[in-house]
N, C-alpha and C positions, 0 to 999 in steps of 0.2 A: 271372332273378336272376344267372345266370352265362352267359358266352359263351366258346367255345373257338376257338382259331385256331393256325396254325403260328407258331412263334416267329420274330422278326426280329432282326437284328443290334442294332437300337436297344433291344431288350428286355434285353440282356445285363447291364446294371448291376443291374436288379431281379432277374434270374435269379440272379446271384451273391449278392445279398442273401439270397435264399431258400435257396440252397445253404448259406450260413453259418448261417442259422437252423436248418436241419436238423442241421448239424454240432454246434451248441450243444445241441440236443435230444438228440442221440446222445452227448453228453458228450465230444466230440472237436473242439472249435473250432480247436485248434492244427493239426489235420490238413489244413485247407483251405489249399493252396498254389497253387491254380489262380488265373489272372489273367484280366482282361478281354481282354488281348491274345491269350492262348492260346485262350480260348473263341471269339474272333472268327475266328482262323485255323482252328481245329479244326472249327468248325461252319459257317463261312461263307466259308472260303478256297477255293482251287482244288480241294481234295480233301476235302470235308467228311466227318467220321467220326462225327458224331452228328446226331440229329434232335431237335426240340424242339417241344412243344406248350405253350401258355400258356392259363391260365384267367383271365378278367377278370371283375370284379364289374361288372355292367351299369350301375349308378348312377354309378360313379366311373371306369370304364375302367381301374382299377388292377389290375395283375397280382397275383392272390392265390394262384396255384398254377402249378406247372410239372410236366411229365413229360419226362425226357430219356432217349433210347433210342439204341441202335445195333444193328448186326447182328453176329452171331457164327456160327461154323460148328461144328457138332457132327459128329464122325466117325460117331456112332451115329444121329443124327436129321436131319442136313442143316442148312439155313439156319434160324436161330432169331433172333427179336427179343429183345434183352436190354434190360430196363427198368432203367436205371442208377439213376434217382431219380424218385420222385413226391413232391412237396412241396406242402403246402397250409399257408399261414400259420396260426399257432395260432388266431387269432380267427375264422377261417372254417372250421375243422375241424368235421365233423359236419353240414354243410349241403348236401352233395351235390357239391361241387367235385371231391373225390377220385374219386368214381364217374364223373363226366364224363371226367376225365383218363384213368382206367384203361380205361374203355370205348373211348375214342378210340385208345389204344395197342393194345388188342386188335384193333380194326378195322384199324389200320395193319399189324399182323402178317399179317392175311389179305390185305390189298391188296398186300403185298410178297411174297406166296406163301411165307411162312414156315411151317415145320412145327409151330410153337408159339412160346411166349415164356417167358422165365424172368427171375428177379430174386432178390434176397436180402432178408432181413428179419432184424433182430437178434432173438435168442431172448427178450429181455426186453421187446420192444416189443409189448405185448399189444394196444393199439388197432390197430396195423397187422396183426398176426397175425389178429385177429378180422375185420378188413376183408377180407383175402384168403380167409379161410375161407368167407365169404359167397359167394364165387365158386366154391367147391369146389376151390381150389388145393391141390396137393400140396406139403406142407412137408417137405422131406427132412432126415433126420438122418444123421450119419455122414460128412459132407463137411467138410473143413477148408479155409478160405481160405488161400491162400499168395500172397505177393508179395515183390518186391524193388524197392527204390527205385533210381533212376538212379545215384546216387552209390555204392550198394552194388554194382551191376552193374559200374561202372567199376573198382572195387577188385578185384572177383573176376576180371575179365578181365585184370588186370595180372599175375596169378599165373602 
């Protein structure tokens, strides 16, 4: 029904479509400012900073799901794989594509000698929470996400 492979540069237009689909689902479509050019450079340039798996529907070879990951370093735990996004297009959810992608990312964490993997899930996203609970994942409370945008950093550094 599905096949998995590493993502290629020519997959990026569909990958960006799925990212935008996720943002719409998460009620934040205006937050997607990434571009194909940035994704090409960041994932396939001279110093790639993310990896990508795609899930295709066998009958059509259409990409119906993606998993994007990168490595981070924990001073407490060492090298960790960070799952940035796992997205399965709405019409294909619940058919096993998400499990294939998640299992592949877990295998990648072991292949890369990571001490574990981590990700975030919105507290209202019950389908995703239930999916991760099936794996026995620890869902932490008490941590707040923090971020600064590039334009904010520029302004702060002018002070």
